[in-house]
C-alpha positions in Angstrom: 1.5 34.8 -12.9 2.6 35.1 -9.3 5.7 37.3 -8.7 7.1 36.9 -5.2 9.3 39.7 -3.9 11.8 38.8 -1.2 14.0 41.4 0.6 17.2 40.2 2.1 20.4 41.6 3.5 22.3 41.2 0.2 24.0 43.4 -2.4 22.8 41.9 -5.6 19.4 41.1 -7.1 18.4 37.5 -8.0 15.6 36.7 -10.4 14.4 33.1 -10.6 11.7 31.6 -13.0 10.3 28.5 -11.3 7.4 27.9 -13.7 5.1 29.7 -15.9 3.1 30.8 -12.9 5.8 31.5 -10.3 8.6 34.1 -10.4 10.8 35.0 -7.4 12.7 38.3 -7.3 15.1 38.7 -4.4 16.4 42.2 -3.7 18.4 44.2 -1.1 16.5 45.4 2.0 16.6 49.1 0.9 15.0 48.6 -2.5 11.8 50.6 -2.9 8.7 49.5 -4.8 9.5 51.9 -7.6 12.9 50.4 -8.0 11.6 46.9 -8.0 9.0 47.7 -10.7 11.8 49.3 -12.7 13.8 46.1 -12.5 10.8 44.0 -13.6 10.2 46.3 -16.6 13.9 46.1 -17.6 13.9 42.4 -17.3 10.6 41.9 -19.2 12.1 40.5 -22.4 14.4 38.2 -20.5 11.4 37.0 -18.4 9.2 36.4 -21.4 12.0 34.4 -23.1 12.5 32.2 -20.1 8.8 31.7 -19.7 8.6 30.5 -23.3 10.8 27.5 -22.3 8.2 26.3 -19.9 5.6 24.1 -21.6 2.7 22.5 -19.8 2.6 18.7 -20.0 -0.1 17.5 -22.4 -1.2 13.9 -21.9 -2.9 13.9 -25.3 -0.1 15.1 -27.5 3.4 13.7 -28.3 6.0 15.0 -30.8 7.7 12.5 -33.1 10.7 14.1 -34.7 9.0 17.5 -34.5 5.6 16.3 -35.8 2.7 16.6 -33.3 0.7 13.4 -32.9 -2.7 13.3 -31.1 -3.0 10.5 -28.6 -6.3 8.6 -28.8 -7.0 5.9 -26.2 -9.2 3.0 -27.1 -10.3 0.1 -25.0 -9.3 -3.2 -26.5 -8.6 -6.8 -25.8 -5.3 -6.4 -27.7 -2.6 -3.9 -26.8 -1.1 -2.1 -29.7 -0.3 1.3 -31.2 -1.3 2.4 -34.7 -0.4 5.7 -36.4 -3.0 7.0 -38.8 -2.5 10.5 -40.3 -1.6 12.7 -37.2 -3.3 10.4 -34.7 -1.6 7.8 -32.5 -4.2 5.3 -31.5 -3.4 3.4 -28.3 -5.4 0.2 -28.0 -5.2 -1.0 -24.3 -6.8 -3.5 -22.0 -6.8 -1.0 -19.1 -7.8 2.4 -20.3 -7.2 3.9 -16.9 -3.6 2.7 -16.5 -1.6 5.7 -17.5 1.7 4.0 -16.8 0.8 1.2 -19.3 -0.2 3.8 -21.9 3.2 5.5 -21.6 5.0 2.2 -21.9 3.1 1.4 -25.1 3.8 4.8 -26.6 7.5 4.9 -25.6 8.0 1.4 -27.0 6.4 2.5 -30.3 8.5 5.7 -30.4 11.7 3.8 -29.9 10.9 1.1 -32.4 9.9 3.5 -35.1 12.7 6.0 -34.5 15.5 3.5 -34.9 15.3 3.3 -38.8 15.2 7.1 -38.9 18.2 7.4 -36.6 20.1 4.8 -38.5 19.4 6.6 -41.8 20.5 10.0 -40.4 23.6 8.4 -38.9 24.6 6.7 -42.1 24.2 10.0 -43.9 26.9 11.6 -41.8 29.1 8.5 -41.7 29.2 8.6 -45.5 30.0 12.4 -45.5 32.7 12.1 -42.9 34.1 8.7 -43.9 33.9 7.7 -40.3 32.8 4.4 -38.9 31.1 3.3 -35.6 30.5 -0.1 -34.0 26.8 0.6 -33.0 24.4 3.3 -32.0 21.8 2.9 -29.3 18.9 5.0 -27.8 18.7 5.3 -24.0 16.4 7.0 -21.6 18.8 9.7 -20.4 17.9 13.2 -19.1 21.2 14.9 -18.5 22.7 14.8 -22.0 21.6 14.5 -25.6 24.2 11.9 -26.5 27.6 10.4 -25.8 30.4 8.8 -27.7 32.9 6.1 -26.5 36.0 6.9 -28.4 37.6 3.5 -27.7 34.6 1.2 -28.5 33.2 3.6 -31.2 29.8 3.2 -29.7 27.3 6.1 -29.7 24.4 6.5 -27.4 21.5 9.0 -28.0 18.9 10.2 -25.5 15.4 9.0 -26.1 14.1 12.6 -25.7 15.8 13.3 -29.1 13.0 11.4 -30.7 10.6 14.3 -30.0 12.7 17.0 -31.7 12.9 17.9 -35.4 15.3 15.9 -37.6 17.5 18.9 -38.0 18.4 18.9 -34.4 18.7 15.1 -34.3 21.2 15.4 -37.2 23.2 17.9 -35.2 23.5 15.7 -32.2 24.5 12.7 -34.3 27.2 14.7 -36.1 28.3 16.1 -32.8 28.9 12.7 -31.3 30.5 11.4 -34.5 32.9 14.3 -34.4 34.1 13.1 -31.0 35.7 10.2 -32.8 38.3 12.7 -34.1 38.1 15.4 -31.4 37.4 14.0 -27.9 36.8 17.6 -26.6 34.8 20.8 -27.3 37.5 23.1 -28.3 37.4 25.3 -31.4 38.7 22.7 -33.9 35.9 20.4 -32.8 33.2 22.9 -33.8 35.1 23.9 -36.9 35.0 20.3 -38.0 31.2 20.2 -37.4 30.8 23.4 -39.4 32.4 21.8 -42.4 29.5 19.4 -42.8 26.8 21.5 -41.1 27.3 25.3 -41.6 24.1 26.1 -39.8 24.8 24.0 -36.7 24.5 27.0 -34.4 20.9 27.5 -35.5 20.2 23.8 -35.0 21.5 24.0 -31.5 18.8 26.5 -30.7 16.1 24.0 -31.6 17.2 21.9 -28.7 16.4 24.7 -26.3 12.7 24.6 -27.1 11.1 22.4 -24.5 7.7 22.3 -26.2 8.7 19.1 -27.9 8.9 17.4 -24.5 5.2 18.3 -23.6 4.3 14.6 -23.2 7.4 13.3 -21.4 8.0 13.3 -17.6 
């Protein structure tokens, strides 16, 4: 781990975690080495917590609803993906074409996640007595999902496929709840709590980026 200390003509300290290997601490000009070391010791727990959110990309592992699958590439005249036990076999014509491998895997993930997403959605539609027009999965990065109150269409991020079903359920219920409460005020979360008392614990699951180890 590389910790870079920067001294500037400022009044406050600024601590940035750029990656698992790079930390930047910016302090006022008059800060001594002893004071800087003291700050790092005091911030140790915070630093370790932030570092745990950084996961190295793993081209040989992908999570499918929280379950780790080993990616095994095989040269073949036919392009296809087969799941056997905890292994995801990728049969490809061009074994060196990483872009093509990702397309094959992502297509498989989307196709096989739809029945699961629909089942989870129907579960909460039944519990809440709500109805929607359709639900889709899109390749979005900025948000987990969205709800169009007028059209009753719900869109979920494809990255949700990698997380455990408990978190997927929360995101689905979250978006369904927007059909009644198009905001994030207290009554919105009170409504979610009626059907999912442990929703706060499920939200924490979404902060664990290890499930995105394969994605870009």
